[in-house]
C-alpha positions in Angstrom: -67.6 -127.2 39.2 -67.9 -124.0 41.6 -64.8 -125.3 43.2 -62.7 -125.2 40.1 -64.0 -121.7 39.3 -63.0 -120.7 42.8 -59.4 -122.0 42.3 -59.0 -120.6 39.0 -60.0 -117.0 40.3 -57.7 -117.4 43.4 -55.0 -118.1 41.4 -55.7 -115.4 38.9 -56.2 -112.8 41.8 -52.6 -114.0 43.2 -51.3 -113.5 40.2 -52.5 -110.1 39.8 -51.6 -109.1 43.4 -47.5 -110.5 43.0 -47.8 -108.4 39.4 -48.9 -105.2 41.3 -46.6 -105.6 44.1 -43.5 -106.2 41.5 -44.5 -103.3 39.9 -44.6 -101.0 43.0 -41.1 -102.6 43.9 -39.7 -101.5 40.6 -41.6 -97.8 41.3 -40.0 -97.6 44.5 -36.3 -98.2 43.4 -36.2 -95.5 41.2 -36.9 -92.6 43.6 -34.5 -94.3 46.0 -31.7 -94.3 43.0 -32.4 -90.6 42.3 -32.1 -89.1 45.5 -28.9 -90.8 46.0 -27.3 -89.3 42.8 -28.6 -85.6 43.6 -27.1 -85.2 46.9 -23.8 -86.5 45.4 -23.8 -84.0 42.8 -25.1 -80.7 44.9 -22.3 -81.1 47.8 -19.7 -81.2 45.3 -21.0 -77.8 43.8 -22.2 -75.5 47.0 -18.8 -75.5 49.0 -17.3 -74.1 45.9 -19.4 -70.9 45.8 -18.5 -69.8 49.4 -15.1 -70.7 48.9 -15.1 -68.0 46.4 -16.3 -64.9 48.0 -13.6 -64.2 50.5 -11.2 -64.0 48.0 -12.9 -60.3 46.8 -11.7 -58.8 50.6 -8.5 -60.0 50.1 -7.9 -58.8 46.7 -8.6 -54.8 47.6 -5.5 -54.0 49.4 -3.8 -54.9 46.0 -5.9 -53.3 44.2 -4.1 -49.6 44.8 -7.1 -48.1 46.7 -6.3 -45.0 48.7 -6.3 -45.4 52.2 -7.7 -42.4 54.8 -5.5 -41.6 57.6 -6.6 -38.8 59.9 -4.9 -36.1 62.0 -6.6 -34.2 65.0 -4.7 -31.2 66.3 -5.3 -29.5 69.7 -7.2 -26.9 68.5 -8.1 -24.5 65.4 -6.2 -21.1 65.2 -2.8 -22.7 66.4 0.0 -21.9 64.0 2.3 -25.1 65.1 -0.4 -27.4 64.7 -1.4 -26.0 61.2 2.4 -26.1 60.0 2.3 -30.1 61.4 -1.1 -30.6 59.6 0.6 -29.4 56.3 3.5 -32.3 56.9 1.3 -35.1 57.8 -0.6 -34.2 54.7 2.4 -34.0 52.5 3.7 -37.3 53.9 0.2 -39.1 53.4 -0.4 -37.5 49.9 2.8 -38.3 48.7 2.1 -42.1 49.3 -1.0 -42.0 47.4 -3.3 -42.1 50.3 -6.0 -39.5 51.3 -5.1 -37.3 54.5 -7.9 -35.9 56.9 -7.3 -33.1 59.1 -9.8 -32.3 62.1 -9.6 -29.7 64.5 -11.6 -29.1 67.9 -12.7 -25.6 68.6 -11.2 -25.4 71.9 -8.2 -27.7 73.1 -10.2 -30.1 75.4 -10.2 -33.7 75.7 -13.7 -34.0 74.8 -14.1 -32.5 71.9 -11.3 -34.5 70.7 -13.1 -37.8 71.7 -16.0 -36.5 69.5 -13.8 -36.4 66.4 -12.5 -40.0 67.4 -15.7 -41.3 67.6 -16.9 -39.7 64.0 -13.7 -41.1 62.8 -14.5 -44.3 63.9 -17.8 -44.2 62.1 -15.8 -43.2 58.9 -14.0 -46.4 59.3 -10.7 -44.4 58.6 -7.3 -46.4 58.4 -5.4 -45.2 60.6 -5.5 -42.0 63.5 -2.6 -39.5 64.5 -3.9 -37.5 67.8 -1.8 -34.7 69.3 -3.6 -35.2 72.9 -5.1 -32.6 75.1 -5.0 -35.2 77.8 -2.9 -38.3 78.1 -5.3 -40.6 79.7 -8.8 -39.0 79.1 -8.7 -40.2 75.0 -7.8 -43.8 76.1 -11.5 -45.5 76.0 -12.2 -44.0 72.4 -8.8 -44.8 71.1 -8.7 -48.6 72.2 -12.3 -48.9 70.7 -10.7 -47.6 67.4 -8.2 -49.9 67.5 -10.6 -52.8 68.5 -12.4 -51.5 64.9 -9.0 -52.1 63.2 -8.1 -48.7 62.8 -4.0 -48.3 63.6 -3.5 -45.2 66.2 -0.5 -43.2 66.8 0.2 -39.8 69.0 2.6 -37.2 67.8 3.7 -33.9 69.7 1.6 -34.8 73.1 1.6 -38.3 73.7 -1.5 -40.5 75.0 -0.7 -43.1 77.3 0.9 -46.1 75.9 -2.5 -48.2 76.2 -4.1 -45.7 73.9 -1.4 -46.0 71.0 0.7 -48.4 69.2 3.5 -45.8 68.8 4.5 -42.1 69.7 6.2 -39.8 67.4 8.7 -37.8 69.9 10.0 -34.4 68.7 13.0 -34.5 70.6 14.4 -35.6 73.8 12.4 -34.3 76.5 15.0 -33.8 79.1 17.2 -31.8 76.9 14.3 -29.7 75.9 13.3 -29.0 79.5 17.0 -28.4 80.6 18.1 -26.3 77.6 15.2 -23.7 78.3 16.5 -23.1 82.1 19.8 -23.0 80.9 18.9 -20.2 78.4 17.0 -18.2 81.0 20.1 -18.9 83.5 22.5 -16.8 80.7 19.9 -14.4 79.9 19.5 -13.0 83.6 22.8 -13.6 84.6 22.8 -16.6 86.7 20.2 -15.0 89.6 16.7 -13.5 89.5 13.2 -14.9 89.4 11.8 -16.9 86.4 8.3 -18.3 85.3 7.2 -20.7 83.1 4.0 -20.0 80.9 3.0 -23.4 79.5 -0.2 -24.4 77.6 -2.9 -26.5 79.3 -2.0 -28.3 82.5 -2.9 -31.7 81.1 -0.6 -31.5 78.1 2.0 -34.3 78.4 4.5 -32.9 76.6 4.6 -29.6 78.4 4.3 -31.3 82.0 7.1 -33.5 81.0 9.2 -30.4 80.0 8.6 -29.0 83.0 9.7 -31.9 85.2 13.1 -31.7 83.5 13.2 -28.0 84.1 12.6 -28.7 87.8 15.2 -31.2 87.6 18.1 -28.7 86.0 17.1 -26.2 88.6 18.2 -28.5 91.8 21.5 -28.2 90.3 23.4 -26.0 93.2 24.6 -23.4 90.1 20.5 -22.4 90.0 20.6 -21.5 93.9 19.8 -17.8 93.1 17.4 -18.4 90.6 13.9 -18.6 91.9 11.1 -20.2 89.9 8.0 -18.3 91.5 5.0 -19.9 89.1 3.9 -21.9 86.7 1.1 -20.4 84.4 -1.2 -21.9 82.1 -2.4 -20.2 78.7 -4.3 -23.0 77.3 -2.8 -22.8 73.8 -4.9 -19.6 73.4 -3.8 -16.3 72.7 -6.1 -14.0 74.8 -5.8 -16.3 77.8 -1.9 -16.5 77.3 -2.0 -12.6 77.0 -3.7 -12.5 80.1 -1.7 -15.0 82.1 1.8 -13.1 81.2 0.4 -9.7 82.3 -0.7 -11.4 85.7 2.9 -12.4 86.1 4.2 -9.1 85.7 1.8 -7.6 88.1 2.2 -10.3 90.6 6.0 -10.5 90.5 7.3 -6.9 89.6 10.7 -8.6 90.1 10.5 -11.1 87.7 13.6 -11.5 85.2 12.6 -13.8 82.6 9.4 -15.9 81.5 9.9 -19.6 79.9 7.4 -20.4 77.2 7.7 -23.9 76.1 4.7 -23.5 73.7 4.1 -21.5 70.2 1.1 -19.8 71.4 2.5 -19.1 74.8 5.8 -17.5 73.8 4.4 -15.3 71.2 1.7 -13.9 73.1 4.4 -13.1 76.0 6.6 -11.6 73.2 3.9 -8.9 71.9 3.0 -8.3 75.8 6.6 -7.7 76.9 7.3 -5.5 73.4 4.1 -3.3 74.1 5.4 -2.6 77.9 8.7 -1.6 76.4 10.3 -4.3 78.9 13.0 -5.5 76.1 16.3 -6.2 78.1 14.5 -6.0 81.6 12.3 -9.3 81.4 13.6 -11.7 79.0 12.0 -14.5 77.0 12.8 -18.0 75.9 11.0 -21.2 75.1 9.8 -22.7 72.0 8.4 -20.5 69.4 7.5 -20.6 65.4 10.2 -18.2 63.7 7.8 -16.5 61.4 5.9 -15.5 64.7 9.2 -14.9 66.8 11.5 -12.9 64.0 10.4 -9.6 65.6 10.8 -10.2 69.4 14.3 -12.0 68.3 15.3 -8.9 66.8 13.8 -6.7 69.3 16.1 -8.3 72.0 13.0 -9.4 73.7 13.5 -12.8 73.4 17.4 -13.3 72.4 16.9 -16.7 71.6 14.3 -19.6 71.6 14.4 -23.3 70.7 12.2 -25.6 68.3 12.0 -28.7 66.1 10.8 -28.2 62.7 6.9 -28.8 63.1 6.4 -29.5 59.1 8.7 -32.5 59.8 6.8 -33.8 63.0 3.8 -34.1 61.3 5.7 -35.5 57.9 7.4 -38.2 60.3 3.8 -38.8 61.6 2.2 -39.2 58.1 4.6 -41.6 57.3 4.6 -43.6 60.2 0.9 -43.5 59.9 1.2 -45.2 56.2 3.6 -48.1 57.7 1.1 -49.0 60.4 -1.8 -48.9 58.2 0.0 -51.1 55.0 1.5 -53.4 57.5 5.0 -52.5 57.3 5.4 -52.1 60.9 3.0 -52.9 63.9 4.4 -50.3 66.4 7.0 -52.9 68.1 10.4 -51.8 69.5 13.2 -52.8 67.0 11.4 -52.2 63.6 12.2 -49.6 61.1 10.7 -48.1 58.2 11.7 -45.4 55.5 9.8 -42.1 56.4 10.0 -40.6 52.3 12.4 -37.3 52.6 13.3 -37.8 56.4 15.0 -41.5 55.9 15.0 -44.4 57.7 13.6 -44.8 61.2 13.9 -46.9 64.0 11.2 -47.6 66.7 12.4 -47.8 70.5 11.4 -48.8 73.8 10.3 -45.9 76.1 9.1 -46.7 79.5 5.9 -49.1 78.9 5.3 -47.4 75.3 7.5 -47.3 71.8 8.5 -43.9 70.2 10.2 -42.9 66.8 12.4 -39.7 67.7 12.5 -36.8 65.0 15.8 -34.8 66.1 17.6 -32.5 68.6 15.8 -29.0 69.3 17.3 -26.2 67.1 18.5 -22.8 68.5 17.0 -19.8 66.8 18.9 -16.6 67.3 19.7 -13.2 65.9 22.1 -14.6 63.4 19.8 -17.3 61.9 16.3 -16.2 62.4 15.9 -14.5 59.1 16.9 -17.7 57.2 13.8 -19.6 58.8 11.4 -16.7 59.4 9.9 -17.4 55.8 9.8 -21.3 56.3 7.7 -22.1 58.9 
């Protein structure tokens, strides 16, 4: 009797255990199915969200938002630089963008570097610079390019590694040679001449002076003596002092060549104040508005220049073309520079440049036409 009860209990327990195990097995299958469905839905949704985020920055260039293009001139108080800035602003604003003009208090590379660093922090789209030194700005300008900022130089170039393209006002050889030719004609082919330059590091000034020296190698200049190259640092007071120093040191001086608008105006005033018209001649590169008086009184029979407004305008147009991707600065590329028309980028030495035009002669016959222009 006891054996039957034990057998019955054993069978009941076995049945209950098998039922419990079966129930547990069914419960275990449910979670295994739900995770299998959820991962299948989640991966399908998650990649879609990140894929949509990059699309927003890509739409910004086509939204018509203004770009910001900056011009760094050599220093404050330089009339040529001020006119150049006018042209730059005109081209940039004409294209619907914002122009920023910055000028250091003194014409030094160190102060220009500080401005470049500030513009990098502001994340401008392009920087155009008239350099106070061809090499000293390299690290700062390369940093700007590494940050996606387009860089170009104008008037006074930086080295090719520091820029994408340079805006050249005129052929440096022709600029240098024509000034010596003018001095030669003024002094009748013989006598002492001197050069009153800007800074000793100015790329454009040094290049023009090298071509002046090459012109002087011609046998026809055997009676012409270049006695000194003085530097007024593109500062009016210092240029006045250097002019007075030349006159005192070289009493037989016949002509001063000043390939700088600040220097030639300063020299013109000194020669006028000292009553030296017709005794010591003056030529070089000057602004018509500043030199009209000295051309009319005979101190400076004639001089040369290009239009600084057009020079700045071409730089502004090129800056816009670089910033919007129309050009990269490579030789052979071309673009339309607003009112100046189509321009081509050409290879020069180890860099590229865009040419503005030829130097223009200003004399008593045309100075009144130009003195109110710039």
